Structures are given as structure tokens and as C-alpha cells.
N, C-alpha and C positions, 0 to 999 in steps of 0.2 A: 504494500500500500504506500503510495506517495502522499505525504501529509499535505494539508492545506497550506497556502503561502504564509500564514501567520503562525504556523506551528513549526518549531525548529526541527530540522532533519539532522540526525546524527546517527551514524552506523551503530553506535553502542547503546542508543536509546531504544526502548521498546516502542512500537507504534503507538501513537497517542490518538485515541478515538474521539475525545472531546476536549474542549479548551479547559474544562474544569479540572482535568488531570495535570495541567501545567502549573507549577508553583507560582505564587503571586508575583514574586520578583521577576521571574522570567516572563510572565504575562505582561508586566509593566514594560519591560524592555522591548518585547515584540510589538506592543501598542505604540511605543515611541518610534520604533523603526518604521512602522506602517503609516505613522502620521507625518513623517518628513515629506515635504513636497518634492524634493529632488530624488531621482533614482538612487537607491541605496541597496547594496548587497553585502552579505556576510559570507566570508569564505573560510574554509578550514585550512589546515597547514598544507594540504595537497591541492589547494585552489578550487575545491569543490564548493558549489553554492549551497550553503546551509539555510539561508534566509534571503528573501528579497522583498522589497515593499511594492505596493500597488503602482507607485510612480515608475518603478523599473519595468514592470510588466506592461504598463500602458505606453511608456515612451519607446520601448524597443519591440513592442508588439509580439511578446512571447507569452507562453502559457506556463503557469506554475509547474504543471506536470512534466514539461519539457526542460525545466530549468533547475528546480530543486534537486539536489543530489548529483548534479552533473558538474564536470570540470569546466570552469569559466571559459577556457580557451577552446572548448569543443562545442559551445553553444551555437545554435543556428548553423549547423554544418561547418563549424570552424570560423564563422564570421567574427568571433571575438578573439581570434588568434592574431592580435595586433601587436607588432614588434615593440612599440613604445610602452604599451600596457604590460606586456610580458617583462620588459626590462624594469619597469617600475616595481612590479610585484615580486619578481624573483631576485633582482640584484639590488636596487636602491633601497627597498624596504628592509632588507636584511641588515643594511648598514645604518640607516636612519629610520627608526620605527614610526616616525610621523612625517608624512610628506603632504605639502599643500600646493595647490595651483599647478598641477602637472598637466600640460597642454597635450591633447590628443585630437587629431583631425582624421576622421575615418569615414569611408563610404560603406554603409550597410546595405546589402542587397535587399530590395523590397521596402526599405525605409528611406534611404537616401543618405546624404552627407550629414554627419554630426560633428560639430566642433565642440569638444568636451573639455571641461576643466575638472580634473580628478583630485580628490583628497583621499589619502589612504592612511590607515592606522593599523599597526600591529599591536594587538591587545592581549595581554596576559590575563587568563582567568584565575590564576592562582598557582601555587606550587603543584607540580606533578600533573597539571592539566595542560592540554595543548593550547597553543596560541591561536587566535582567530584574526582575520583581517577584515576591517571595515572599509568599504570602498564607496565613497559618495561621488556621484556623477552630476555635474551641472552642464546642461546644454547651453553654450554661450553664443550660439548663433543669434544675431539680432536682425530682425526683418525690416525695420524702417527707422527713419531718422528720429521720430518721437520716442521710440523704444530705446534707441541709442542714448538719447539725451537723459532719459530717466535712469537707465543703467549706470551712466557715468555719475550722475548726481548721487545715487544711492551708494556707490562703491568707491568713490574717490575722495581725496582730500585736496584742498588748494595746494598747488605746486607739485602734485604727484604726476609722474610720467605715465603717459598712456600711448600705446601703439594700436593703431586701427588698420585692419586689412579690409578692403572693400572688394566684393565680387559682384559682377553684373551678370545676371542670367536673363537674357532677353530684356524686358522693360524693368525688371526688378533688381534692386540692390540688396545685398546682405552684408552685414558688418560682423567682424570678429575682433574682439577687444582683448588686449593683453595689458594688464595693469602692472606698473613697476613700483618700486619703492618711492617714498616721498622726497 
């Protein structure tokens, strides 16, 4: 049985039939993960997806049954086997357990281009317990000038460096923003 998206998958856990079987602290964590507006996934030490929120399923048009319990890099017939993402999770996260604002630009079959800003955390659950990886994904593609203005007002401070890439597809412009230090 593949558990529902809000119930953690772990090979050592017995199948959970109802949410009432999940301890209260774990239920709170799962509710927090599912409440986050940006796509968020939880990976085990082998990069297997143990949890994902609704935003992840909606944004990347995947089903929980095809995602939970699968290795991230094999999702969608390998469309998540993205070299910069693999480098972030396998190499950089091993050295620095907290990484912010890692830029990934990728074309997903059936979805299109996603310009993503990733935050990753290597989280220890305690002694003698395996570490988990939290991966938050922000879609940073901006579709119009008004959205760009609001994005910059919300996320920058006076004097902060900003780099903007503009792409024109027929009559439409899309913007990709990279924020620098102050």
C-alpha cells in the first residue's frame, strides 16, 4: 500500500491506515509541510521521496502514488535527473548542511520550463536515526512587469544588487531575477 501524501513513507514503518495512528508531533509536522505554499519535498538518505506537499504535486503535475517512495532522480521517467540538482544534493549538501538560493533552470516534458530557486537542509532527527533532506522549490519565473515590480519590492532592500534575465517568446516576456547581497 502506498500511503496518502500527508502520511510519511518509511520502509521501516508499518503501513498507516488512518491519520489517527500518526503521533501528534508528526501530524503537526506533516500539516506544516502541507501548508507551505511553495513545493516542498522530504527525502531520505538515498534521495527517496518520503513526503511531498500539495504544492509539489500541483506544480509538477505528478500523483502521490507515482512519487512517494521513489528516488527523486527517477521521477517522471528521469525528468528530475538534473545535473545541478544532483550536485546540490549529493556533493554540496554533504559539505554545507544548509544551502539557500540555489538556481536551477530546467525544461520539464509536459510542463515546460521552470526556473527554480532551491533551498535544501540536511536535518538530523537525533542520534542513531538517519538524516533527512528538506528541499523547498520556488518557481521564480515572472510573467509580467507588474509581477516583477512586486517581486522586487517584497524581496529586496535599497542598494541590493539585482540581475534580471528577460526572455521573449512571441509577444510575451518572462523575467528571471537573481538577487545579490546588499
